[in-house]
NUDREN-199740 format. One line per 8 residues: number of its first residue (from 1); their letters; for each residue x, y, z of N, C-alpha, C. Coordinates in steps of 0.1 Angstrom, whole numbers, plus 5000, padded with zeros to 4 digits. Atoms other than C-alpha are relative to their C-alpha. Example, Ala and Ser with C-alpha at 12.3 -4.5 7.8 and 13.67 -1.06 7.14 Angstrom:
BEGIN
1> as> 5009 4988 5000 5123 4955 5078 5009 5012 5000 | 4991 4989 5000 5137 4989 5071 4992 5011 5008
***
This chain:
BEGIN
1> mkaidtpi> 4987 4999 5006 8358 0719 9762 5006 5013 5003 | 4993 4987 4997 8383 0745 9773 5014 5000 4994 | 4986 4998 5005 8415 0759 9760 5009 4996 5011 | 4989 5004 4991 8446 0744 9776 5009 5012 5002 | 4991 4989 4997 8466 0771 9794 5014 4996 4994 | 4986 5003 5005 8501 0773 9778 5008 4995 5012 | 4993 5006 4989 8523 0750 9799 5011 5008 5006 | 4990 4991 4994 8550 0775 9803 5001 5013 4991
9> hlsqlqrr> 5000 4988 5007 8554 0811 9794 5013 5007 5005 | 4987 4993 4997 8585 0834 9794 4999 5007 5014 | 5001 4993 4988 8571 0854 9823 5000 4990 5012 | 5000 5011 4990 8566 0821 9843 5015 4996 5003 | 4986 5003 4998 8603 0813 9837 5007 5011 5008 | 4994 4988 4993 8612 0848 9849 4997 4999 5015 | 5004 5001 4986 8593 0843 9881 5008 4989 5007 | 4992 5011 4994 8613 0811 9887 5015 5003 5001
17> gfipepip> 4986 4996 4999 8645 0830 9885 5007 5000 4987 | 4994 5000 5013 8651 0826 9848 5000 5014 4994 | 5000 4987 5006 8662 0858 9831 5007 4998 4986 | 4993 5001 5013 8668 0858 9793 5012 5008 5000 | 4987 4993 5002 8703 0868 9784 4997 5013 4993 | 5002 4987 5006 8703 0905 9776 5005 5001 4986 | 4996 4999 5014 8705 0914 9740 5010 5012 4999 | 4989 4989 5001 8738 0933 9734 4995 5011 4991
25> pevslvde> 5005 4988 5008 8732 0968 9720 5005 4999 4986 | 4995 5000 5014 8753 0960 9689 4993 4990 4992 | 5007 5010 5007 8731 0931 9680 4987 5006 4993 | 5012 4995 5008 8705 0938 9652 4989 4990 5003 | 5012 5009 4998 8671 0924 9663 4995 4995 4987 | 5006 5004 5013 8660 0923 9627 5009 4989 4994 | 4991 5010 5005 8691 0903 9616 4998 4987 5008 | 5001 5012 4991 8687 0879 9646 4987 4993 4997
33> iqrlkrek> 5013 5006 5003 8650 0874 9639 5000 4992 4987 | 4999 5006 5013 8658 0866 9603 5008 4987 5001 | 4992 5011 4998 8685 0842 9614 4993 4988 5007 | 5007 5010 4992 8663 0824 9639 4989 4994 4991 | 5011 5005 5009 8635 0821 9613 5006 4988 4991 | 4994 5010 5008 8659 0802 9590 5005 4988 5008 | 4994 5010 4992 8675 0782 9618 4989 4990 5005 | 5011 5008 4994 8641 0770 9632 4989 4996 4990
41> navilahy> 5010 5003 5011 8622 0767 9599 4987 5006 5004 | 5012 4993 4995 8597 0793 9611 4996 5010 4989 | 5005 4989 5008 8575 0818 9593 4992 5009 5009 | 5007 4990 4993 8560 0850 9606 4988 5004 4993 | 5012 4995 5005 8524 0858 9600 4997 5013 5008 | 5002 4987 4993 8516 0895 9608 4987 5006 4994 | 5012 4992 5004 8484 0915 9608 5005 5015 4996 | 4997 4986 5004 8483 0950 9592 5001 5009 5012
49> yqeeaiqe> 5000 4991 4988 8478 0965 9627 5012 4999 5009 | 4988 5001 4993 8512 0954 9639 5009 5013 4997 | 4991 4988 5002 8540 0980 9643 5008 4998 4987 | 4994 5001 5014 8558 0988 9610 5012 4991 4999 | 4988 5008 5001 8590 0970 9618 4996 4985 4999 | 5005 5014 5000 8571 0937 9624 4994 4997 4987 | 5006 5002 5013 8551 0942 9592 5011 4997 4990 | 4990 5001 5010 8583 0945 9573 5008 4986 5001
57> lsdylgds> 4993 5013 4998 8597 0912 9588 4991 4988 4996 | 5009 5011 5002 8566 0892 9580 5002 4992 4987 | 5001 5008 5012 8564 0863 9555 4987 5001 4994 | 5014 4999 5004 8527 0867 9553 4994 5012 5007 | 5005 4988 4994 8511 0901 9559 4986 5002 4994 | 5014 4998 5005 8473 0906 9557 4990 5002 5011 | 5011 4999 4990 8439 0907 9574 4997 4986 5005 | 5003 5013 4994 8422 0879 9593 4997 4989 4991
65> lylaqaae> 5003 5010 5010 8409 0861 9563 5012 4995 4993 | 4988 5004 5007 8441 0861 9544 5010 4992 5009 | 4991 5007 4991 8461 0850 9575 4995 4987 5004 | 5006 5014 4998 8437 0821 9582 5003 4991 4988 | 4997 5008 5012 8441 0810 9546 5015 4996 4999 | 4985 5002 5001 8479 0814 9548 5004 4990 5010 | 4996 5009 4990 8482 0796 9581 4997 4985 4997 | 5004 5013 5004 8463 0766 9567 5010 4993 4991
73> kveaemiv> 4991 5005 5010 8489 0762 9540 5015 5000 5003 | 4986 4999 4995 8521 0768 9560 5006 4986 5000 | 4993 5012 4999 8546 0740 9555 5012 5000 5009 | 4989 4999 4990 8573 0753 9578 4996 4994 5013 | 5003 5007 4988 8576 0737 9612 4993 5009 5011 | 5004 4991 4990 8568 0768 9632 4993 5012 4994 | 5007 4988 5004 8543 0796 9629 5001 5010 5012 | 5000 4989 4990 8550 0829 9648 4989 5010 4996
81> fagvhfma> 5011 4991 5004 8518 0849 9648 5001 5013 5007 | 4999 4986 4995 8524 0886 9652 4986 5006 4998 | 5013 4995 5001 8488 0895 9659 4994 4999 5014 | 5006 5001 4987 8464 0888 9688 4996 4985 5002 | 5001 5014 4996 8454 0856 9706 4990 4992 4992 | 5010 5008 5008 8423 0846 9686 5006 4996 4987 | 4994 5003 5013 8444 0848 9654 5010 4988 5001 | 4990 5011 4998 8471 0825 9668 4992 4987 5002
89> etakivnp> 5008 5012 4998 8444 0801 9680 4995 4995 4987 | 5005 5004 5013 8429 0801 9645 5011 4992 4992 | 4989 5007 5007 8463 0792 9630 5002 4986 5005 | 4999 5013 4994 8466 0763 9654 4989 4991 4996 | 5012 5008 5004 8431 0751 9646 5001 4995 4986 | 5000 5004 5014 8436 0751 9609 5012 4992 4996 | 4988 5007 5003 8471 0737 9610 5006 4994 5013 | 4997 5005 4987 8473 0716 9642 5014 4994 5002
97> skkvllpd> 4987 5007 4998 8506 0698 9635 5011 5010 5002 | 4989 4990 4999 8526 0731 9636 5000 5006 5014 | 4998 4992 4988 8540 0748 9666 4997 5014 4997 | 5005 4986 5002 8522 0781 9669 5004 5009 5012 | 4995 4991 4990 8538 0809 9689 4994 5014 4999 | 5005 4987 4999 8525 0843 9700 5009 5008 5008 | 4990 4993 4992 8550 0869 9711 4996 5005 5014 | 5004 4996 4986 8529 0881 9740 4986 4995 5002
105> lkagcsla> 5013 5007 4997 8500 0860 9754 4990 5010 5004 | 5010 4990 4996 8484 0892 9767 4994 5008 4989 | 5005 4994 5012 8478 0903 9732 4986 4994 4997 | 5014 5005 5002 8440 0898 9734 4992 5008 4990 | 5009 4993 5009 8410 0914 9718 4988 5005 5008 | 5011 4995 4992 8384 0937 9733 4987 4994 4995 | 5012 5006 5006 8358 0923 9709 4998 4986 5004 | 5001 5014 4995 8366 0887 9717 4996 4999 5015
113> dscppqdf> 5003 5000 4986 8365 0895 9754 4985 5004 5003 | 5014 4996 4997 8330 0910 9750 4990 4988 4998 | 5009 5011 5002 8316 0875 9743 5005 4988 5008 | 4996 5011 4992 8322 0851 9772 4993 4987 4996 | 5006 5012 5005 8316 0815 9762 4987 4995 5008 | 5012 5004 4992 8292 0806 9791 4988 5009 4997 | 5011 4991 5003 8271 0837 9785 4994 4998 4986 | 5004 5002 5014 8270 0831 9748 4992 4987 4999
121> kkflsqyp> 5007 5013 5001 8259 0795 9753 4986 5001 5005 | 5013 4998 4995 8230 0806 9774 4992 5008 4990 | 5007 4992 5010 8221 0832 9748 4995 4992 4989 | 5004 5009 5011 8220 0806 9721 4989 4991 5003 | 5011 5009 4996 8197 0784 9741 4986 5006 4997 | 5012 4993 5003 8170 0810 9733 4996 4999 4986 | 5002 5000 5014 8173 0805 9696 5005 4987 4994 | 4995 5013 5005 8176 0767 9689 4999 4998 4985
129> eavvvtyi> 5002 5002 5014 8165 0770 9653 5010 5009 4991 | 4992 4991 5007 8190 0797 9644 5014 4994 4995 | 4986 5002 5004 8222 0794 9623 5009 5010 5007 | 4992 4991 4992 8250 0808 9644 5012 5004 4991 | 4989 4995 5007 8274 0830 9625 5009 5008 5009 | 4992 4992 4991 8304 0843 9644 5012 5006 4992 | 4988 4993 5005 8330 0869 9634 5012 4993 5005 | 4988 5008 4997 8365 0854 9634 5007 5006 5013
137> ncsaeika> 4994 4994 4988 8374 0879 9662 4993 4995 5013 | 5006 5006 4988 8363 0855 9689 5009 4988 5004 | 4992 5010 4994 8378 0828 9711 4997 4986 4993 | 5002 5013 5006 8381 0791 9700 4987 4994 5006 | 5012 5005 4994 8353 0783 9725 4987 5005 4993 | 5012 4994 5007 8329 0807 9707 4999 4994 4986 | 5000 5006 5013 8339 0793 9673 4994 4986 5001 | 5005 5014 4999 8331 0758 9686 4985 5000 5002
145> lsdivcts> 5015 4999 4998 8295 0770 9694 4994 5005 4987 | 5005 4994 5012 8291 0783 9658 4998 4990 4989 | 5003 5008 5013 8278 0769 9625 5010 5004 4989 | 4991 4995 5010 8300 0791 9604 5007 5013 5005 | 4992 4989 4997 8327 0817 9609 5001 5010 4988 | 4998 4991 5011 8332 0849 9588 5010 5010 5004 | 4991 4988 4998 8356 0878 9585 4992 5012 4994 | 5007 4989 5006 8347 0913 9575 5002 5000 4984
153> snavrvie> 4998 5001 5014 8361 0904 9540 4989 4992 4993 | 5010 5010 5006 8335 0876 9534 4987 5000 5007 | 5012 5001 4991 8307 0884 9559 4987 5000 4991 | 5012 4999 5009 8282 0894 9532 4998 4987 4993 | 5001 5013 5008 8289 0862 9512 4996 4989 5010 | 5005 5010 4991 8285 0841 9543 4986 5001 5004 | 5014 4998 4997 8252 0856 9553 4991 4996 4988 | 5008 5003 5012 8239 0853 9517 5000 4985 4997
161> sipketpi> 5000 5015 5002 8248 0816 9517 4990 4993 5008 | 5010 5006 4991 8222 0809 9544 4986 5002 4994 | 5014 4998 5006 8186 0802 9532 4993 5011 5007 | 5006 4988 4995 8165 0833 9536 4990 4997 5011 | 5010 5003 4990 8139 0816 9558 5006 4996 5013 | 4993 5005 4988 8165 0805 9583 5004 5012 5009 | 4995 4990 4991 8170 0827 9614 5015 5000 5003 | 4986 4999 4998 8205 0839 9621 5004 5007 5013
169> vfapdknl> 4993 4993 4989 8224 0847 9653 5013 5005 4995 | 4987 4995 5004 8254 0870 9646 5007 5005 5012 | 4992 4996 4988 8281 0875 9672 5015 5001 4996 | 5003 4992 4988 8301 0891 9687 4998 5015 4997 | 5000 4986 5003 8302 0925 9668 4987 5005 4996 | 5013 4994 5003 8269 0944 9669 5001 5010 4989 | 4999 4990 5011 8282 0972 9646 5002 4993 4987 | 4999 5008 5013 8293 0947 9619 4987 4994 4997
177> gryliket> 5013 5007 5002 8260 0929 9625 4990 5010 4994 | 5009 4990 5005 8240 0961 9619 5003 5004 4985 | 4996 4998 5014 8260 0968 9587 4995 4989 4991 | 5004 5011 5008 8253 0933 9575 4985 4999 4998 | 5014 4999 5002 8216 0937 9581 4996 5009 4989 | 5003 4990 5010 8216 0968 9560 5004 4995 4986 | 4995 5004 5013 8237 0952 9532 4992 4988 4995 | 5006 5012 5005 8219 0919 9530 4984 4999 5001
185> grdmilwd> 5015 5000 4998 8183 0927 9542 4996 4989 5009 | 5003 5011 4990 8185 0899 9567 4997 5005 5014 | 5003 4996 4986 8169 0904 9601 5007 4990 5010 | 4992 5009 4991 8196 0889 9624 4998 5004 5015 | 5000 4999 4986 8197 0884 9661 5015 5003 5004 | 4986 4996 4997 8228 0903 9674 5004 4999 5014 | 4994 5000 4986 8250 0897 9704 5005 5014 5002 | 4996 4986 4996 8259 0930 9722 5015 5001 5003
193> gaclvhea> 4985 4999 4998 8297 0931 9716 5005 5011 4990 | 4994 4989 5009 8320 0957 9700 5015 5001 5003 | 4986 4998 5000 8356 0966 9693 5003 5014 5005 | 4997 4987 4994 8369 0994 9715 5007 5009 4990 | 4993 4992 5010 8392 1006 9687 4991 5007 4990 | 5009 4994 5010 8364 1011 9662 4989 5008 5006 | 5011 4992 4994 8340 1026 9687 5006 5013 5006 | 4993 4989 4994 8366 1052 9697 4999 5012 4991
201> fsfnriia> 5000 4988 5009 8361 1074 9666 4990 5010 5004 | 5008 4989 4997 8346 1108 9671 4992 5005 4988 | 5008 4996 5012 8317 1115 9647 5002 5015 4997 | 4999 4985 5002 8319 1153 9653 5014 5004 4995 | 4986 4997 5005 8357 1154 9648 5002 4995 4986 | 4999 5005 5014 8354 1133 9616 4993 5010 4991 | 5007 4990 5008 8328 1158 9603 5009 5012 4998 | 4991 4988 5001 8352 1187 9610 5011 4997 4991
209> lvkeypta> 4989 5003 5009 8380 1169 9593 4996 4999 4985 | 5006 5001 5014 8359 1161 9562 4998 5014 4994 | 5002 4987 5005 8351 1198 9560 5013 5007 4997 | 4986 4994 5001 8388 1207 9564 5006 4995 4987 | 4995 5007 5012 8396 1183 9535 4989 4996 4991 | 5012 5003 5008 8367 1186 9511 5002 4991 4988 | 4998 5009 5011 8383 1166 9484 5004 4986 5005 | 4996 5013 4995 8392 1137 9507 4988 4990 5000
217> efiahpes> 5010 5011 4998 8374 1103 9507 5001 4995 5014 | 5000 5006 4986 8363 1091 9541 4997 4985 4999 | 5002 5015 5001 8366 1053 9543 5001 4994 5014 | 5002 5006 4987 8357 1031 9572 4999 4985 5000 | 5002 5014 4997 8358 0996 9586 4986 4998 5005 | 5013 5003 4996 8324 0980 9592 4998 4997 5015 | 5001 5001 4985 8332 0975 9629 4997 5014 5007 | 5003 4986 4995 8327 1013 9633 4985 5001 5003
225> esqvldia> 5014 4998 4997 8295 1026 9647 4992 5005 4988 | 5009 4997 5012 8265 1032 9624 5001 5014 4995 | 4999 4986 5004 8267 1070 9624 5012 5003 4993 | 4987 4998 5007 8303 1068 9613 4999 4994 4986 | 5002 5007 5013 8294 1043 9585 4991 5008 4991 | 5010 4993 5008 8265 1065 9574 5006 5011 4991 | 4994 4988 5007 8289 1093 9563 5012 4995 4991 | 4988 5005 5007 8316 1070 9547 4997 5000 4985
233> hyigstsg> 5001 5001 5015 8323 1072 9510 5002 4985 4996 | 4997 5014 5002 8335 1036 9512 5001 4993 5013 | 4999 5009 4989 8331 1008 9537 5006 4987 4996 | 4994 5013 5003 8353 0977 9537 5008 4994 5010 | 4991 5007 4991 8374 0952 9555 5014 5006 4999 | 4987 4994 5000 8410 0960 9562 5006 4998 4986 | 4994 5002 5013 8421 0944 9529 4992 5008 4989 | 5008 4993 5009 8391 0960 9512 5004 5015 4999
241> llqhvqks> 4995 4986 4999 8402 0995 9524 5013 5002 4992 | 4987 4999 5007 8437 0988 9511 4998 4999 4985 | 5002 5002 5014 8425 0977 9477 4993 5013 4995 | 5007 4989 5004 8401 1007 9475 5009 5012 4998 | 4991 4988 5002 8428 1034 9480 5009 4999 4988 | 4992 5001 5012 8448 1019 9452 4992 5002 4987 | 5008 4998 5012 8419 1020 9428 4994 5013 4999 | 5007 4988 5000 8403 1052 9438 5008 5012 4993
249> patifiva> 4993 4989 5006 8412 1084 9418 5003 5011 5011 | 4998 4991 4990 8411 1103 9451 5015 5000 5004 | 4986 4999 4995 8445 1115 9465 5001 5002 5015 | 5000 4998 4985 8435 1122 9501 4989 4991 5006 | 5009 5010 4994 8419 1096 9524 5000 5003 5015 | 5002 5000 4985 8405 1099 9560 4996 4986 5003 | 5001 5015 4998 8408 1063 9573 4995 4997 5014 | 5005 5004 4987 8386 1050 9601 5002 4985 5002
257> teagilhe> 4998 5013 4995 8402 1018 9612 5014 5001 5008 | 4988 4999 4992 8433 1009 9633 5011 5005 4991 | 4991 4991 5007 8461 1032 9623 5012 4992 4994 | 4989 5008 5006 8486 1003 9615 4999 4998 4985 | 5002 5002 5014 8471 0999 9581 5006 5011 4991 | 4994 4988 5008 8484 1034 9570 5014 4997 4995 | 4986 5003 5005 8519 1020 9567 5000 4993 4987 | 5001 5007 5013 8509 0996 9539 4994 5008 4990
265> mkkrcpek> 5006 4991 5010 8487 1022 9523 5010 5009 4994 | 4990 4991 5005 8516 1046 9521 5010 4993 4991 | 4990 5008 5008 8539 1019 9507 4994 4998 4986 | 5005 5003 5014 8515 1011 9479 4996 5012 4993 | 5004 4988 5007 8504 1046 9472 5007 5012 5006 | 4991 4990 4994 8533 1069 9481 4996 5014 4996 | 5004 4987 5005 8518 1097 9461 4987 5006 5006 | 5013 4996 4994 8486 1098 9481 5002 5003 5015
273> tfipapve> 4999 4996 4986 8479 1113 9516 4989 4992 5008 | 5009 5008 4992 8464 1092 9544 4999 5006 5014 | 5002 4993 4987 8449 1108 9575 4992 4991 5009 | 5008 5009 4991 8438 1086 9605 4988 5008 5005 | 5012 4994 4995 8403 1093 9616 5002 5004 5015 | 4998 4996 4986 8402 1112 9649 4991 4993 5010 | 5007 5007 4989 8390 1097 9682 4994 5010 5010 | 5006 4991 4990 8370 1111 9711 5010 5007 5009
281> detcacse> 4990 4995 4991 8401 1115 9732 5009 5010 4992 | 4992 4991 5008 8417 1147 9718 5015 5000 5002 | 4985 5001 4998 8451 1138 9732 5006 4989 4991 | 4995 5011 5009 8453 1109 9707 4998 5004 4986 | 5001 4996 5014 8460 1114 9671 4992 4990 4991 | 5006 5011 5008 8445 1081 9659 4995 4989 5010 | 5004 5011 4992 8429 1049 9671 5009 4988 4998 | 4990 5011 5001 8454 1022 9679 4995 4989 5009
289> cafmklnt> 5003 5011 4992 8448 0987 9693 5012 4997 5010 | 4989 5002 4990 8468 0984 9725 5004 4986 5001 | 4997 5015 5000 8466 0946 9723 5010 4997 4989 | 4992 5002 5012 8481 0946 9688 5014 5005 5002 | 4987 4993 4998 8509 0969 9699 5008 4994 5011 | 4992 5007 4989 8520 0946 9728 5011 4992 4993 | 4989 5008 5006 8540 0926 9703 5011 5010 4995 | 4988 4991 5003 8575 0942 9698 5011 4992 4994
297> leklyncl> 4988 5007 5006 8607 0933 9680 5007 4991 5010 | 4993 5008 4989 8623 0922 9713 4992 4988 5004 | 5009 5011 4997 8593 0900 9721 5000 4990 4989 | 4999 5009 5012 8594 0885 9686 5013 4993 5000 | 4987 5006 4999 8630 0878 9690 5001 4989 5011 | 5000 5010 4989 8626 0861 9724 4991 4989 4997 | 5010 5010 5004 8596 0842 9711 5006 4990 4991 | 4993 5009 5008 8617 0827 9684 5011 4993 5007
305> ryelpeie> 4988 5005 4993 8647 0822 9706 4997 4989 5009 | 5004 5010 4989 8629 0803 9734 4988 4992 4996 | 5011 5007 5005 8600 0790 9713 4988 5001 5010 | 5010 4998 4990 8576 0805 9739 4994 5014 4998 | 5010 5010 4995 8548 0812 9745 4993 4993 4988 | 5006 5008 5010 8532 0784 9726 4984 4999 5002 | 5014 5002 5000 8495 0781 9717 4997 4985 5000 | 5004 5014 4999 8481 0748 9728 4985 4999 5003
313> ldsqlmaa> 5015 5001 4999 8444 0738 9725 4996 4985 5002 | 5006 5014 4999 8424 0707 9735 4996 4995 4987 | 5003 5005 5014 8420 0684 9705 4985 5000 4997 | 5014 4999 5003 8382 0682 9709 4995 5014 4997 | 5004 4987 5002 8379 0719 9711 5005 5004 4986 | 4995 4996 5013 8401 0723 9680 4991 4994 4989 | 5009 5007 5011 8379 0698 9660 4987 5007 4999 | 5013 4993 5000 8347 0716 9671 5001 5014 4994
321> akapidrm> 4998 4987 5005 8361 0750 9662 5004 5000 4985 | 4995 5000 5014 8376 0739 9629 4989 4998 4990 | 5011 5002 5010 8343 0728 9613 4994 5013 4995 | 5006 4987 5006 8328 0764 9611 5011 5008 4993 | 4989 4993 5007 8362 0778 9600 5001 4994 4986 | 5000 5006 5013 8363 0752 9572 4989 5004 4991 | 5012 4996 5008 8328 0761 9561 5003 5014 4994 | 4997 4987 5005 8340 0797 9558 5011 4999 4989
329> lalg> 4989 5001 5010 8372 0788 9539 4995 4994 4987 | 5005 5006 5012 8352 0767 9515 4993 5010 4991 | 5007 4989 5008 8333 0799 9505 5010 5009 4993 | 4990 4992 5005 8366 0816 9497 5002 5013 5008
***
């Protein structure tokens, strides 16, 4: 079972000589996107890692779990997913009757790319008795090879739902896997995959920053490397980090996850200070996902305008991938 390539994409039209009409400088992209949403009965789902302007335009803003839950319940005719490819695939899988669009098809995921389906299938053949748990940051083909999907928000709950005597294969994120082993006490078999964004953090520079701000709380996403998590005051999913900064009495936070979340943190806690955790590359101020940032207001506008590119998947693949997602959603 393979994903069907999108039948036509804006770039393909451009190669055939089609050039979208230029957007006049006096036209407000924000106003036009709002108009097109109403005209086409569309909703925008956006991840916290999108650029600020897109977050502000979204009808549903959240992490992977929330967006999967929201996508399943969408009644509008069209879903525009301002995120990355696996997220848009998930939306199509849980709500197959809707047209699902992604502003830029190249908005992939380094973690999903680290787990090629054919290689993973061979890997699983070594562990026929294992329950296969996959992090939602993977392709539809990987989900179809799984028994249950999880997100960082519900991963502990998913692992603890599996009988203790049952072996578990966890993929694709080894860092999240190691964290879950520590949290649940389960000895899992891990696939060797990782997120480039969360592996970019510099342990030594974080230590220096913590010393510079001794009253700050250092909080981290569990996709980060073990040594980074070992010094964190709090570890949580994207939504977990957001909830924590609202509840914590601390007023300064050093945040080790994709820097896009700082926008929502500042909105909800304007009186607090948020500092992105530093990365190894000293020319960069924070860790950003280049794939997430491929989506822009202009691409979002053209996506709605031309209803391209569209996510289309083989029906058998969708059915196979939906079962483990449904098992996750049933857990809450």
